[in-house]
PAZA-194025 format. One record per residue (C-alpha): residue in one letter; x, z, y. Coordinates in steps of 0.05 Angstrom, whole numbers. Example, Ala and Ser with C-alpha at 12.3 -4.5 7.8 and 13.67 -1.06 7.14 Angstrom:
2
<r type="a" x="246" z="156" y="-90"/>
<r type="s" x="273" z="143" y="-21"/>
This chain:
353
<r type="m" x="392" z="-385" y="70"/>
<r type="r" x="439" z="-356" y="19"/>
<r type="r" x="414" z="-330" y="-52"/>
<r type="s" x="438" z="-279" y="-85"/>
<r type="s" x="419" z="-239" y="-158"/>
<r type="p" x="414" z="-164" y="-143"/>
<r type="g" x="407" z="-121" y="-198"/>
<r type="a" x="342" z="-78" y="-208"/>
<r type="l" x="323" z="-19" y="-249"/>
<r type="r" x="272" z="-32" y="-301"/>
<r type="p" x="208" z="-4" y="-274"/>
<r type="t" x="180" z="62" y="-308"/>
<r type="r" x="132" z="117" y="-299"/>
<r type="r" x="190" z="155" y="-272"/>
<r type="h" x="204" z="106" y="-219"/>
<r type="v" x="135" z="118" y="-181"/>
<r type="v" x="135" z="203" y="-201"/>
<r type="a" x="198" z="223" y="-176"/>
<r type="a" x="175" z="207" y="-99"/>
<r type="l" x="116" z="252" y="-119"/>
<r type="l" x="157" z="311" y="-136"/>
<r type="s" x="200" z="297" y="-83"/>
<r type="w" x="163" z="306" y="-24"/>
<r type="i" x="117" z="357" y="-54"/>
<r type="a" x="185" z="408" y="-47"/>
<r type="l" x="176" z="389" y="33"/>
<r type="a" x="105" z="374" y="48"/>
<r type="g" x="48" z="427" y="46"/>
<r type="l" x="-20" z="414" y="31"/>
<r type="p" x="-89" z="422" y="69"/>
<r type="g" x="-144" z="445" y="32"/>
<r type="a" x="-338" z="150" y="98"/>
<r type="i" x="-305" z="96" y="88"/>
<r type="v" x="-308" z="80" y="168"/>
<r type="p" x="-312" z="-7" y="178"/>
<r type="h" x="-260" z="-28" y="231"/>
<r type="a" x="-282" z="-78" y="283"/>
<r type="n" x="-272" z="-141" y="255"/>
<r type="a" x="-203" z="-155" y="270"/>
<r type="q" x="-210" z="-227" y="244"/>
<r type="s" x="-261" z="-259" y="290"/>
<r type="v" x="-235" z="-223" y="345"/>
<r type="a" x="-163" z="-237" y="344"/>
<r type="a" x="-183" z="-312" y="319"/>
<r type="q" x="-216" z="-329" y="383"/>
<r type="a" x="-169" z="-289" y="426"/>
<r type="a" x="-119" z="-311" y="472"/>
<r type="d" x="-67" z="-266" y="442"/>
<r type="p" x="-81" z="-262" y="368"/>
<r type="l" x="-32" z="-198" y="366"/>
<r type="p" x="-58" z="-157" y="422"/>
<r type="s" x="-26" z="-99" y="404"/>
<r type="w" x="38" z="-115" y="393"/>
<r type="n" x="91" z="-106" y="448"/>
<r type="e" x="125" z="-172" y="472"/>
<r type="g" x="189" z="-185" y="444"/>
<r type="t" x="227" z="-221" y="388"/>
<r type="a" x="178" z="-189" y="335"/>
<r type="k" x="124" z="-218" y="361"/>
<r type="q" x="150" z="-284" y="383"/>
<r type="s" x="175" z="-297" y="314"/>
<r type="i" x="114" z="-278" y="275"/>
<r type="r" x="82" z="-338" y="322"/>
<r type="a" x="141" z="-378" y="318"/>
<r type="f" x="136" z="-383" y="236"/>
<r type="v" x="56" z="-391" y="243"/>
<r type="e" x="56" z="-442" y="289"/>
<r type="k" x="113" z="-480" y="257"/>
<r type="v" x="82" z="-481" y="187"/>
<r type="t" x="15" z="-497" y="206"/>
<r type="q" x="41" z="-558" y="248"/>
<r type="e" x="19" z="-618" y="216"/>
<r type="g" x="76" z="-664" y="205"/>
<r type="g" x="128" z="-615" y="219"/>
<r type="g" x="182" z="-607" y="176"/>
<r type="d" x="162" z="-537" y="169"/>
<r type="f" x="84" z="-552" y="151"/>
<r type="v" x="61" z="-512" y="82"/>
<r type="p" x="-2" z="-535" y="56"/>
<r type="v" x="-59" z="-488" y="64"/>
<r type="a" x="-48" z="-478" y="-15"/>
<r type="e" x="18" z="-447" y="-8"/>
<r type="r" x="6" z="-406" y="45"/>
<r type="i" x="9" z="-345" y="4"/>
<r type="a" x="27" z="-274" y="46"/>
<r type="v" x="34" z="-211" y="8"/>
<r type="f" x="30" z="-134" y="37"/>
<r type="d" x="50" z="-68" y="10"/>
<r type="n" x="-4" z="-20" y="21"/>
<r type="d" x="25" z="47" y="27"/>
<r type="g" x="71" z="55" y="96"/>
<r type="t" x="48" z="-18" y="109"/>
<r type="l" x="-19" z="-25" y="123"/>
<r type="w" x="-36" z="46" y="123"/>
<r type="s" x="0" z="111" y="137"/>
<r type="e" x="39" z="136" y="72"/>
<r type="q" x="54" z="220" y="103"/>
<r type="p" x="66" z="267" y="83"/>
<r type="v" x="39" z="243" y="18"/>
<r type="y" x="9" z="183" y="-13"/>
<r type="f" x="-67" z="184" y="-4"/>
<r type="q" x="-83" z="165" y="-69"/>
<r type="f" x="-43" z="239" y="-99"/>
<r type="m" x="-85" z="269" y="-47"/>
<r type="f" x="-155" z="240" y="-87"/>
<r type="a" x="-126" z="261" y="-142"/>
<r type="l" x="-110" z="340" y="-118"/>
<r type="d" x="-183" z="338" y="-97"/>
<r type="r" x="-213" z="309" y="-156"/>
<r type="l" x="-179" z="363" y="-198"/>
<r type="k" x="-212" z="414" y="-159"/>
<r type="e" x="-272" z="380" y="-176"/>
<r type="l" x="-264" z="378" y="-248"/>
<r type="a" x="-244" z="448" y="-250"/>
<r type="k" x="-319" z="472" y="-223"/>
<r type="a" x="-351" z="433" y="-273"/>
<r type="n" x="-298" z="468" y="-331"/>
<r type="p" x="-269" z="528" y="-300"/>
<r type="a" x="-224" z="538" y="-356"/>
<r type="l" x="-183" z="480" y="-323"/>
<r type="a" x="-158" z="534" y="-272"/>
<r type="g" x="-121" z="575" y="-324"/>
<r type="q" x="-87" z="514" y="-352"/>
<r type="e" x="-17" z="497" y="-334"/>
<r type="p" x="-3" z="443" y="-296"/>
<r type="y" x="-74" z="447" y="-262"/>
<r type="k" x="-73" z="526" y="-252"/>
<r type="s" x="-9" z="508" y="-201"/>
<r type="a" x="-36" z="450" y="-178"/>
<r type="l" x="-94" z="481" y="-162"/>
<r type="s" x="-59" z="534" y="-128"/>
<r type="g" x="-40" z="484" y="-63"/>
<r type="d" x="38" z="527" y="-73"/>
<r type="p" x="77" z="468" y="-63"/>
<r type="k" x="135" z="494" y="-92"/>
<r type="a" x="88" z="511" y="-157"/>
<r type="l" x="70" z="431" y="-159"/>
<r type="a" x="142" z="410" y="-146"/>
<r type="a" x="166" z="457" y="-200"/>
<r type="l" x="113" z="420" y="-249"/>
<r type="g" x="165" z="366" y="-256"/>
<r type="e" x="149" z="291" y="-290"/>
<r type="k" x="105" z="307" y="-343"/>
<r type="g" x="57" z="364" y="-309"/>
<r type="l" x="52" z="304" y="-247"/>
<r type="l" x="26" z="261" y="-304"/>
<r type="q" x="-27" z="301" y="-334"/>
<r type="i" x="-52" z="312" y="-264"/>
<r type="v" x="-62" z="239" y="-251"/>
<r type="a" x="-87" z="223" y="-324"/>
<r type="l" x="-138" z="275" y="-324"/>
<r type="t" x="-167" z="248" y="-258"/>
<r type="h" x="-156" z="180" y="-270"/>
<r type="s" x="-190" z="169" y="-334"/>
<r type="g" x="-241" z="187" y="-383"/>
<r type="i" x="-297" z="153" y="-333"/>
<r type="t" x="-314" z="78" y="-333"/>
<r type="v" x="-280" z="27" y="-275"/>
<r type="t" x="-349" z="32" y="-238"/>
<r type="e" x="-356" z="103" y="-235"/>
<r type="f" x="-290" z="114" y="-216"/>
<r type="n" x="-292" z="66" y="-157"/>
<r type="t" x="-355" z="102" y="-140"/>
<r type="l" x="-312" z="176" y="-145"/>
<r type="v" x="-259" z="140" y="-92"/>
<r type="r" x="-308" z="112" y="-46"/>
<r type="d" x="-345" z="180" y="-36"/>
<r type="w" x="-277" z="210" y="-33"/>
<r type="l" x="-262" z="161" y="23"/>
<r type="k" x="-327" z="181" y="60"/>
<r type="t" x="-311" z="261" y="72"/>
<r type="a" x="-236" z="269" y="60"/>
<r type="r" x="-195" z="289" y="125"/>
<r type="h" x="-129" z="276" y="131"/>
<r type="p" x="-85" z="342" y="150"/>
<r type="r" x="-56" z="319" y="210"/>
<r type="f" x="-109" z="280" y="245"/>
<r type="d" x="-165" z="305" y="219"/>
<r type="r" x="-198" z="234" y="211"/>
<r type="p" x="-221" z="194" y="146"/>
<r type="y" x="-154" z="165" y="108"/>
<r type="t" x="-184" z="100" y="120"/>
<r type="e" x="-175" z="101" y="192"/>
<r type="l" x="-105" z="119" y="191"/>
<r type="v" x="-95" z="44" y="183"/>
<r type="f" x="-39" z="7" y="229"/>
<r type="q" x="-82" z="-32" y="282"/>
<r type="p" x="-20" z="-83" y="296"/>
<r type="m" x="-23" z="-101" y="220"/>
<r type="l" x="-101" z="-110" y="214"/>
<r type="e" x="-81" z="-166" y="272"/>
<r type="l" x="-35" z="-195" y="233"/>
<r type="l" x="-72" z="-199" y="174"/>
<r type="a" x="-125" z="-238" y="216"/>
<r type="y" x="-84" z="-282" y="254"/>
<r type="l" x="-53" z="-305" y="181"/>
<r type="r" x="-122" z="-318" y="152"/>
<r type="a" x="-149" z="-350" y="219"/>
<r type="n" x="-82" z="-402" y="203"/>
<r type="g" x="-106" z="-417" y="130"/>
<r type="f" x="-63" z="-351" y="96"/>
<r type="k" x="-93" z="-323" y="33"/>
<r type="t" x="-77" z="-248" y="35"/>
<r type="f" x="-63" z="-208" y="-15"/>
<r type="i" x="-38" z="-129" y="-33"/>
<r type="v" x="23" z="-123" y="-80"/>
<r type="s" x="28" z="-53" y="-76"/>
<r type="g" x="60" z="12" y="-126"/>
<r type="g" x="-12" z="44" y="-107"/>
<r type="g" x="-67" z="41" y="-173"/>
<r type="v" x="-103" z="-19" y="-170"/>
<r type="e" x="-169" z="8" y="-183"/>
<r type="f" x="-157" z="60" y="-126"/>
<r type="m" x="-145" z="4" y="-71"/>
<r type="r" x="-200" z="-43" y="-99"/>
<r type="a" x="-251" z="7" y="-69"/>
<r type="f" x="-241" z="3" y="-1"/>
<r type="t" x="-187" z="-57" y="13"/>
<r type="e" x="-245" z="-100" y="25"/>
<r type="t" x="-281" z="-65" y="78"/>
<r type="v" x="-218" z="-41" y="116"/>
<r type="y" x="-173" z="-101" y="111"/>
<r type="g" x="-215" z="-158" y="94"/>
<r type="i" x="-180" z="-169" y="19"/>
<r type="p" x="-231" z="-169" y="-37"/>
<r type="p" x="-207" z="-138" y="-94"/>
<r type="e" x="-192" z="-200" y="-137"/>
<r type="q" x="-132" z="-207" y="-81"/>
<r type="v" x="-98" z="-136" y="-83"/>
<r type="v" x="-40" z="-124" y="-142"/>
<r type="g" x="-22" z="-54" y="-166"/>
<r type="s" x="-1" z="-8" y="-210"/>
<r type="s" x="-56" z="-3" y="-271"/>
<r type="g" x="-73" z="42" y="-322"/>
<r type="k" x="-98" z="19" y="-392"/>
<r type="t" x="-168" z="5" y="-399"/>
<r type="e" x="-222" z="-11" y="-464"/>
<r type="f" x="-280" z="-51" y="-475"/>
<r type="v" x="-344" z="-4" y="-489"/>
<r type="l" x="-417" z="-25" y="-506"/>
<r type="d" x="-472" z="28" y="-502"/>
<r type="g" x="-527" z="-10" y="-519"/>
<r type="d" x="-537" z="-67" y="-481"/>
<r type="v" x="-498" z="-42" y="-431"/>
<r type="p" x="-428" z="-62" y="-422"/>
<r type="a" x="-365" z="-16" y="-391"/>
<r type="l" x="-297" z="-5" y="-390"/>
<r type="r" x="-265" z="56" y="-391"/>
<r type="k" x="-205" z="78" y="-360"/>
<r type="l" x="-151" z="107" y="-407"/>
<r type="p" x="-94" z="159" y="-392"/>
<r type="e" x="-48" z="110" y="-409"/>
<r type="v" x="3" z="76" y="-358"/>
<r type="e" x="-4" z="-8" y="-371"/>
<r type="f" x="37" z="-44" y="-306"/>
<r type="i" x="76" z="0" y="-247"/>
<r type="d" x="68" z="-53" y="-189"/>
<r type="d" x="134" z="-25" y="-150"/>
<r type="g" x="201" z="-50" y="-142"/>
<r type="p" x="233" z="-104" y="-188"/>
<r type="g" x="153" z="-97" y="-219"/>
<r type="k" x="133" z="-133" y="-157"/>
<r type="p" x="153" z="-200" y="-161"/>
<r type="v" x="131" z="-198" y="-235"/>
<r type="g" x="55" z="-171" y="-220"/>
<r type="i" x="62" z="-234" y="-167"/>
<r type="n" x="74" z="-282" y="-215"/>
<r type="r" x="19" z="-254" y="-263"/>
<r type="f" x="-36" z="-245" y="-221"/>
<r type="i" x="-33" z="-296" y="-162"/>
<r type="g" x="22" z="-349" y="-196"/>
<r type="r" x="49" z="-375" y="-128"/>
<r type="r" x="109" z="-354" y="-95"/>
<r type="p" x="90" z="-325" y="-31"/>
<r type="v" x="117" z="-349" y="41"/>
<r type="f" x="105" z="-292" y="80"/>
<r type="a" x="115" z="-219" y="47"/>
<r type="a" x="111" z="-150" y="90"/>
<r type="g" x="134" z="-85" y="60"/>
<r type="n" x="166" z="-19" y="92"/>
<r type="s" x="206" z="15" y="34"/>
<r type="d" x="261" z="-2" y="-21"/>
<r type="g" x="205" z="-3" y="-66"/>
<r type="d" x="186" z="-77" y="-34"/>
<r type="q" x="265" z="-99" y="-32"/>
<r type="q" x="246" z="-142" y="-93"/>
<r type="m" x="188" z="-164" y="-66"/>
<r type="l" x="222" z="-187" y="1"/>
<r type="q" x="278" z="-222" y="-44"/>
<r type="w" x="225" z="-260" y="-80"/>
<r type="t" x="189" z="-289" y="-29"/>
<r type="t" x="252" z="-312" y="28"/>
<r type="l" x="297" z="-329" y="-25"/>
<r type="n" x="269" z="-393" y="-48"/>
<r type="t" x="269" z="-467" y="-10"/>
<r type="g" x="230" z="-479" y="58"/>
<r type="p" x="202" z="-437" y="106"/>
<r type="r" x="201" z="-366" y="85"/>
<r type="f" x="184" z="-289" y="124"/>
<r type="g" x="201" z="-225" y="109"/>
<r type="l" x="177" z="-164" y="149"/>
<r type="i" x="198" z="-91" y="145"/>
<r type="v" x="156" z="-43" y="182"/>
<r type="h" x="211" z="21" y="206"/>
<r type="h" x="174" z="85" y="217"/>
<r type="t" x="208" z="103" y="290"/>
<r type="d" x="151" z="143" y="317"/>
<r type="a" x="151" z="211" y="310"/>
<r type="v" x="96" z="222" y="362"/>
<r type="r" x="43" z="173" y="339"/>
<r type="e" x="60" z="172" y="267"/>
<r type="w" x="123" z="192" y="235"/>
<r type="a" x="198" z="178" y="231"/>
<r type="y" x="238" z="167" y="175"/>
<r type="d" x="277" z="117" y="139"/>
<r type="r" x="346" z="138" y="96"/>
<r type="a" x="328" z="201" y="71"/>
<r type="s" x="260" z="204" y="68"/>
<r type="h" x="223" z="231" y="3"/>
<r type="i" x="165" z="183" y="13"/>
<r type="g" x="179" z="109" y="34"/>
<r type="k" x="250" z="114" y="36"/>
<r type="l" x="277" z="53" y="67"/>
<r type="d" x="353" z="47" y="61"/>
<r type="k" x="380" z="-16" y="16"/>
<r type="a" x="325" z="-60" y="42"/>
<r type="l" x="346" z="-42" y="116"/>
<r type="d" x="419" z="-57" y="103"/>
<r type="e" x="396" z="-125" y="77"/>
<r type="a" x="354" z="-143" y="128"/>
<r type="p" x="400" z="-172" y="179"/>
<r type="a" x="435" z="-214" y="125"/>
<r type="r" x="370" z="-242" y="93"/>
<r type="g" x="340" z="-254" y="160"/>
<r type="w" x="280" z="-202" y="157"/>
<r type="l" x="249" z="-186" y="218"/>
<r type="v" x="243" z="-101" y="221"/>
<r type="v" x="185" z="-81" y="262"/>
<r type="d" x="210" z="-17" y="309"/>
<r type="m" x="147" z="18" y="305"/>
<r type="k" x="155" z="54" y="370"/>
<r type="a" x="184" z="0" y="409"/>
<r type="d" x="140" z="-62" y="377"/>
<r type="w" x="73" z="-37" y="376"/>
<r type="k" x="26" z="-13" y="438"/>
<r type="t" x="-21" z="16" y="384"/>
<r type="i" x="-10" z="48" y="320"/>
<r type="y" x="-82" z="63" y="298"/>
<r type="p" x="-157" z="31" y="319"/>
<r type="f" x="-174" z="103" y="337"/>
<r type="e" x="-123" z="100" y="401"/>
<r type="a" x="-157" z="38" y="433"/>
<r type="k" x="-218" z="77" y="431"/>
């Protein structure tokens, strides 16, 4: 496999916020964590570990890779300790349209804070955010959006924040499907996670989303424990109230786990170079490069959103999950581009029911 040294932009807060600004101008905003079936045990025992995948190149290439790296004595055998698989979250494991689910949490959290402190409703940028007007939100700019995130994600302990996210996920409903956000996960990807784990892989989430936000649900929804979640993070401080220790969330950015930040996060928090990586956007391009441009068997996968009926169809021109450069690079690198419409029998778990 050919190596390259692609240029990369330094990750900044602007890199993350720019996407929010762009989709706000186009998307309207609406006014319980549900445990899914134990996909791991089902898939591990089933004759077909990927039943929601249509027969074809995508499914065959995944199974062929897993079989060759787990074949002891084979030339491509990978020891269990080195079977590291990393997955983006938004757009890869669950939907991300019409807006990142975490920002919907931030807006709902802002409404609750405004109830407790009505003065917020008269202050910008909160006034525009609470209006629900997409144009007003778009006009806030990077500074305004960062203020909203800072207010809604800080000033409380990590434990308190975890509880807030869990409680929100129990009641919040997606505007299109009128279902809990945790039901907007991709059944084929749940099966893939289970299939890999059944074959000795350790699965990690490496996402641009907030690490504390994701850790509130990843174990219940994906079977991925908190210590195997890498994400963007804000600063925290240790406090001791009597004999009660806590970590308090501060309104400052510490690390952006997106784009070129993903290989940095993998090295910092995982410590091993993956042999399998899955993403869906240009924000995952460097993670795919870091995983596949190495010696030995490697696998790169891109989820291409092509189903406007069951989910959404978008790529190069999208303001959320833009897939452009990585899509062009995929053929030369041998990355598998999964066509959601053609390759997946089922998208969401509730479809099967």
